[in-house]
A tleap script that builds the chain and sets N, CA, C and O, in Angstrom:
source leaprc.protein.ff14SB
mol = sequence {
  NMET ALA MET SER THR GLY ASP LEU TYR ARG
  LEU ALA SER ASP LEU ALA ALA GLU HIE GLY
  PRO GLU ALA THR GLU TYR ALA SER ARG ALA
  VAL MET THR LEU GLU ALA GLU GLY SER HIE
  GLU ARG ALA GLN PHE TRP PHE LEU MET LEU
  VAL MET LEU GLY ASP ILE SER SER GLY ARG
  VAL ASP PRO LEU GLY ARG ILE SER ILE CHIE
}
set mol.1.N position { 104.036 51.076 81.203 }
set mol.1.CA position { 105.088 51.709 81.979 }
set mol.1.C position { 104.478 52.817 82.832 }
set mol.1.O position { 103.805 53.709 82.316 }
set mol.2.N position { 104.711 52.755 84.112 }
set mol.2.CA position { 104.220 53.777 85.027 }
set mol.2.C position { 105.352 54.747 85.350 }
set mol.2.O position { 106.494 54.352 85.583 }
set mol.3.N position { 104.994 56.031 85.355 }
set mol.3.CA position { 105.965 57.074 85.696 }
set mol.3.C position { 105.414 57.865 86.869 }
set mol.3.O position { 104.219 58.152 86.935 }
set mol.4.N position { 106.296 58.212 87.791 }
set mol.4.CA position { 105.879 59.037 88.924 }
set mol.4.C position { 105.762 60.494 88.474 }
set mol.4.O position { 106.226 60.866 87.396 }
set mol.5.N position { 105.143 61.296 89.310 }
set mol.5.CA position { 105.041 62.726 89.021 }
set mol.5.C position { 106.430 63.342 88.890 }
set mol.5.O position { 106.669 64.165 88.006 }
set mol.6.N position { 107.334 62.944 89.763 }
set mol.6.CA position { 108.710 63.441 89.688 }
set mol.6.C position { 109.382 63.063 88.380 }
set mol.6.O position { 110.093 63.873 87.786 }
set mol.7.N position { 109.155 61.816 87.923 }
set mol.7.CA position { 109.716 61.374 86.643 }
set mol.7.C position { 109.191 62.235 85.494 }
set mol.7.O position { 109.945 62.634 84.606 }
set mol.8.N position { 107.892 62.514 85.527 }
set mol.8.CA position { 107.285 63.319 84.464 }
set mol.8.C position { 107.850 64.736 84.457 }
set mol.8.O position { 108.137 65.289 83.395 }
set mol.9.N position { 108.009 65.325 85.644 }
set mol.9.CA position { 108.582 66.670 85.704 }
set mol.9.C position { 110.037 66.683 85.258 }
set mol.9.O position { 110.479 67.641 84.624 }
set mol.10.N position { 110.786 65.635 85.580 }
set mol.10.CA position { 112.178 65.570 85.115 }
set mol.10.C position { 112.233 65.458 83.595 }
set mol.10.O position { 113.087 66.068 82.952 }
set mol.11.N position { 111.317 64.675 83.021 }
set mol.11.CA position { 111.255 64.563 81.566 }
set mol.11.C position { 110.923 65.919 80.944 }
set mol.11.O position { 111.555 66.327 79.969 }
set mol.12.N position { 109.937 66.614 81.503 }
set mol.12.CA position { 109.579 67.942 81.003 }
set mol.12.C position { 110.752 68.908 81.160 }
set mol.12.O position { 111.005 69.733 80.282 }
set mol.13.N position { 111.459 68.802 82.270 }
set mol.13.CA position { 112.626 69.654 82.499 }
set mol.13.C position { 113.714 69.387 81.466 }
set mol.13.O position { 114.337 70.317 80.953 }
set mol.14.N position { 113.936 68.116 81.165 }
set mol.14.CA position { 114.922 67.764 80.140 }
set mol.14.C position { 114.521 68.318 78.779 }
set mol.14.O position { 115.364 68.822 78.037 }
set mol.15.N position { 113.232 68.225 78.450 }
set mol.15.CA position { 112.747 68.785 77.183 }
set mol.15.C position { 112.985 70.292 77.134 }
set mol.15.O position { 113.440 70.825 76.122 }
set mol.16.N position { 112.673 70.971 78.236 }
set mol.16.CA position { 112.858 72.422 78.298 }
set mol.16.C position { 114.332 72.791 78.183 }
set mol.16.O position { 114.684 73.746 77.492 }
set mol.17.N position { 115.187 72.040 78.855 }
set mol.17.CA position { 116.626 72.330 78.803 }
set mol.17.C position { 117.186 72.084 77.406 }
set mol.17.O position { 118.046 72.829 76.935 }
set mol.18.N position { 116.700 71.048 76.755 }
set mol.18.CA position { 117.202 70.680 75.426 }
set mol.18.C position { 116.690 71.614 74.331 }
set mol.18.O position { 117.437 71.995 73.429 }
set mol.19.N position { 115.398 71.983 74.419 }
set mol.19.CA position { 114.767 72.710 73.315 }
set mol.19.C position { 114.362 74.141 73.642 }
set mol.19.O position { 113.921 74.872 72.756 }
set mol.20.N position { 114.504 74.549 74.889 }
set mol.20.CA position { 114.140 75.912 75.263 }
set mol.20.C position { 112.655 76.165 75.073 }
set mol.20.O position { 111.838 75.258 75.236 }
set mol.21.N position { 112.304 77.399 74.726 }
set mol.21.CA position { 110.894 77.759 74.559 }
set mol.21.C position { 110.176 76.953 73.469 }
set mol.21.O position { 108.950 76.840 73.483 }
set mol.22.N position { 110.937 76.401 72.535 }
set mol.22.CA position { 110.314 75.605 71.467 }
set mol.22.C position { 109.709 74.308 71.993 }
set mol.22.O position { 108.853 73.722 71.331 }
set mol.23.N position { 110.131 73.851 73.161 }
set mol.23.CA position { 109.578 72.615 73.731 }
set mol.23.C position { 108.068 72.731 73.903 }
set mol.23.O position { 107.337 71.769 73.665 }
set mol.24.N position { 107.604 73.897 74.314 }
set mol.24.CA position { 106.168 74.116 74.477 }
set mol.24.C position { 105.456 74.019 73.141 }
set mol.24.O position { 104.371 73.444 73.053 }
set mol.25.N position { 106.054 74.574 72.109 }
set mol.25.CA position { 105.463 74.494 70.768 }
set mol.25.C position { 105.418 73.052 70.277 }
set mol.25.O position { 104.422 72.631 69.689 }
set mol.26.N position { 106.479 72.295 70.510 }
set mol.26.CA position { 106.502 70.881 70.110 }
set mol.26.C position { 105.386 70.109 70.807 }
set mol.26.O position { 104.676 69.325 70.178 }
set mol.27.N position { 105.240 70.335 72.105 }
set mol.27.CA position { 104.206 69.631 72.870 }
set mol.27.C position { 102.814 70.022 72.386 }
set mol.27.O position { 101.937 69.168 72.259 }
set mol.28.N position { 102.611 71.296 72.119 }
set mol.28.CA position { 101.316 71.770 71.638 }
set mol.28.C position { 100.969 71.140 70.291 }
set mol.28.O position { 99.843 70.687 70.084 }
set mol.29.N position { 101.937 71.112 69.382 }
set mol.29.CA position { 101.702 70.489 68.073 }
set mol.29.C position { 101.424 68.999 68.211 }
set mol.29.O position { 100.586 68.453 67.494 }
set mol.30.N position { 102.122 68.339 69.130 }
set mol.30.CA position { 101.893 66.908 69.345 }
set mol.30.C position { 100.462 66.662 69.818 }
set mol.30.O position { 99.809 65.728 69.351 }
set mol.31.N position { 99.971 67.487 70.735 }
set mol.31.CA position { 98.598 67.342 71.225 }
set mol.31.C position { 97.616 67.465 70.069 }
set mol.31.O position { 96.743 66.613 69.904 }
set mol.32.N position { 97.750 68.507 69.275 }
set mol.32.CA position { 96.812 68.735 68.170 }
set mol.32.C position { 96.864 67.608 67.143 }
set mol.32.O position { 95.826 67.130 66.686 }
set mol.33.N position { 98.067 67.187 66.785 }
set mol.33.CA position { 98.230 66.138 65.781 }
set mol.33.C position { 97.669 64.808 66.273 }
set mol.33.O position { 96.933 64.133 65.552 }
set mol.34.N position { 98.018 64.438 67.495 }
set mol.34.CA position { 97.570 63.152 68.026 }
set mol.34.C position { 96.061 63.117 68.243 }
set mol.34.O position { 95.431 62.087 68.006 }
set mol.35.N position { 95.476 64.218 68.688 }
set mol.35.CA position { 94.014 64.280 68.822 }
set mol.35.C position { 93.351 64.118 67.460 }
set mol.35.O position { 92.365 63.394 67.325 }
set mol.36.N position { 93.892 64.791 66.456 }
set mol.36.CA position { 93.330 64.695 65.106 }
set mol.36.C position { 93.420 63.271 64.561 }
set mol.36.O position { 92.564 62.842 63.788 }
set mol.37.N position { 94.447 62.551 64.960 }
set mol.37.CA position { 94.634 61.167 64.515 }
set mol.37.C position { 93.841 60.172 65.358 }
set mol.37.O position { 93.788 58.987 65.030 }
set mol.38.N position { 93.229 60.643 66.435 }
set mol.38.CA position { 92.462 59.760 67.306 }
set mol.38.C position { 93.289 59.051 68.360 }
set mol.38.O position { 92.799 58.131 69.014 }
set mol.39.N position { 94.528 59.461 68.534 }
set mol.39.CA position { 95.412 58.864 69.546 }
set mol.39.C position { 95.267 59.640 70.853 }
set mol.39.O position { 96.161 60.386 71.252 }
set mol.40.N position { 94.131 59.451 71.505 }
set mol.40.CA position { 93.784 60.282 72.654 }
set mol.40.C position { 94.699 60.073 73.861 }
set mol.40.O position { 95.037 61.038 74.546 }
set mol.41.N position { 95.102 58.840 74.130 }
set mol.41.CA position { 95.989 58.613 75.277 }
set mol.41.C position { 97.350 59.263 75.058 }
set mol.41.O position { 97.915 59.853 75.979 }
set mol.42.N position { 97.869 59.159 73.856 }
set mol.42.CA position { 99.152 59.798 73.556 }
set mol.42.C position { 99.010 61.314 73.619 }
set mol.42.O position { 99.911 62.007 74.091 }
set mol.43.N position { 97.877 61.829 73.142 }
set mol.43.CA position { 97.630 63.268 73.206 }
set mol.43.C position { 97.557 63.733 74.656 }
set mol.43.O position { 98.041 64.817 74.983 }
set mol.44.N position { 96.954 62.924 75.529 }
set mol.44.CA position { 96.879 63.286 76.952 }
set mol.44.C position { 98.270 63.383 77.567 }
set mol.44.O position { 98.536 64.279 78.368 }
set mol.45.N position { 99.154 62.466 77.195 }
set mol.45.CA position { 100.524 62.526 77.702 }
set mol.45.C position { 101.178 63.843 77.297 }
set mol.45.O position { 101.790 64.511 78.130 }
set mol.46.N position { 101.054 64.220 76.032 }
set mol.46.CA position { 101.688 65.453 75.564 }
set mol.46.C position { 101.014 66.691 76.139 }
set mol.46.O position { 101.668 67.717 76.327 }
set mol.47.N position { 99.707 66.609 76.424 }
set mol.47.CA position { 99.044 67.720 77.095 }
set mol.47.C position { 99.617 67.892 78.500 }
set mol.47.O position { 99.853 69.012 78.951 }
set mol.48.N position { 99.838 66.774 79.184 }
set mol.48.CA position { 100.459 66.829 80.507 }
set mol.48.C position { 101.852 67.447 80.418 }
set mol.48.O position { 102.218 68.270 81.258 }
set mol.49.N position { 102.629 67.059 79.411 }
set mol.49.CA position { 103.953 67.658 79.213 }
set mol.49.C position { 103.822 69.162 78.980 }
set mol.49.O position { 104.623 69.944 79.491 }
set mol.50.N position { 102.816 69.562 78.212 }
set mol.50.CA position { 102.585 70.981 77.935 }
set mol.50.C position { 102.303 71.750 79.224 }
set mol.50.O position { 102.846 72.836 79.429 }
set mol.51.N position { 101.465 71.200 80.083 }
set mol.51.CA position { 101.154 71.835 81.371 }
set mol.51.C position { 102.414 71.933 82.229 }
set mol.51.O position { 102.693 72.974 82.823 }
set mol.52.N position { 103.163 70.844 82.286 }
set mol.52.CA position { 104.378 70.832 83.104 }
set mol.52.C position { 105.430 71.793 82.562 }
set mol.52.O position { 106.117 72.459 83.337 }
set mol.53.N position { 105.562 71.872 81.254 }
set mol.53.CA position { 106.497 72.833 80.659 }
set mol.53.C position { 106.102 74.258 81.029 }
set mol.53.O position { 106.963 75.096 81.296 }
set mol.54.N position { 104.795 74.531 81.044 }
set mol.54.CA position { 104.318 75.846 81.461 }
set mol.54.C position { 104.655 76.135 82.915 }
set mol.54.O position { 105.066 77.245 83.253 }
set mol.55.N position { 104.479 75.130 83.781 }
set mol.55.CA position { 104.826 75.283 85.200 }
set mol.55.C position { 106.312 75.580 85.369 }
set mol.55.O position { 106.700 76.431 86.170 }
set mol.56.N position { 107.131 74.875 84.612 }
set mol.56.CA position { 108.581 75.051 84.714 }
set mol.56.C position { 108.997 76.420 84.190 }
set mol.56.O position { 109.770 77.126 84.838 }
set mol.57.N position { 108.487 76.798 83.018 }
set mol.57.CA position { 108.915 78.069 82.415 }
set mol.57.C position { 108.440 79.279 83.215 }
set mol.57.O position { 109.088 80.325 83.201 }
set mol.58.N position { 107.310 79.142 83.913 }
set mol.58.CA position { 106.795 80.260 84.712 }
set mol.58.C position { 107.409 80.306 86.109 }
set mol.58.O position { 107.196 81.263 86.853 }
set mol.59.N position { 108.169 79.274 86.464 }
set mol.59.CA position { 108.791 79.235 87.781 }
set mol.59.C position { 107.885 78.734 88.888 }
set mol.59.O position { 108.250 78.804 90.062 }
set mol.60.N position { 106.696 78.224 88.537 }
set mol.60.CA position { 105.782 77.699 89.560 }
set mol.60.C position { 106.301 76.409 90.178 }
set mol.60.O position { 105.948 76.063 91.306 }
set mol.61.N position { 107.151 75.692 89.424 }
set mol.61.CA position { 107.667 74.406 89.893 }
set mol.61.C position { 109.158 74.340 89.624 }
set mol.61.O position { 109.631 74.726 88.555 }
set mol.62.N position { 109.884 73.848 90.602 }
set mol.62.CA position { 111.299 73.542 90.421 }
set mol.62.C position { 111.387 72.038 90.185 }
set mol.62.O position { 111.199 71.262 91.122 }
set mol.63.N position { 111.670 71.606 88.952 }
set mol.63.CA position { 111.658 70.173 88.654 }
set mol.63.C position { 112.698 69.377 89.433 }
set mol.63.O position { 112.598 68.153 89.521 }
set mol.64.N position { 113.688 70.050 89.996 }
set mol.64.CA position { 114.694 69.344 90.788 }
set mol.64.C position { 114.313 69.277 92.260 }
set mol.64.O position { 114.939 68.559 93.040 }
set mol.65.N position { 113.284 70.028 92.633 }
set mol.65.CA position { 112.825 70.030 94.019 }
set mol.65.C position { 111.798 68.942 94.277 }
set mol.65.O position { 111.417 68.199 93.372 }
set mol.66.N position { 111.363 68.861 95.507 }
set mol.66.CA position { 110.339 67.882 95.887 }
set mol.66.C position { 108.985 68.377 95.393 }
set mol.66.O position { 108.623 69.534 95.607 }
set mol.67.N position { 108.247 67.505 94.739 }
set mol.67.CA position { 106.972 67.880 94.135 }
set mol.67.C position { 105.843 67.181 94.879 }
set mol.67.O position { 105.923 65.989 95.175 }
set mol.68.N position { 104.792 67.934 95.176 }
set mol.68.CA position { 103.602 67.318 95.766 }
set mol.68.C position { 102.391 67.755 94.958 }
set mol.68.O position { 102.288 68.908 94.539 }
set mol.69.N position { 101.494 66.834 94.751 }
set mol.69.CA position { 100.263 67.090 94.012 }
set mol.69.C position { 99.116 67.057 95.010 }
set mol.69.O position { 99.012 66.130 95.813 }
set mol.70.N position { 98.257 68.065 94.962 }
set mol.70.CA position { 97.117 68.129 95.885 }
set mol.70.C position { 95.832 67.922 95.125 }
set mol.70.O position { 94.754 67.940 95.718 }
savepdb mol mol.pdb
quit
């Protein structure tokens, strides 16, 4: 399944809206657990969610706005 950058940011936004600041903690724990289990691709996904959650919480990105990656 392929997801666009916008899809990923919307997913991160939904996580943030649903779980608040704890969403970052959930993503961080998922990265550590999955890496320890050897599930590197799954860990990479959660690391990406962690980065995006940080962007959203700091106001660097508006997940409802147009997103461009450089």
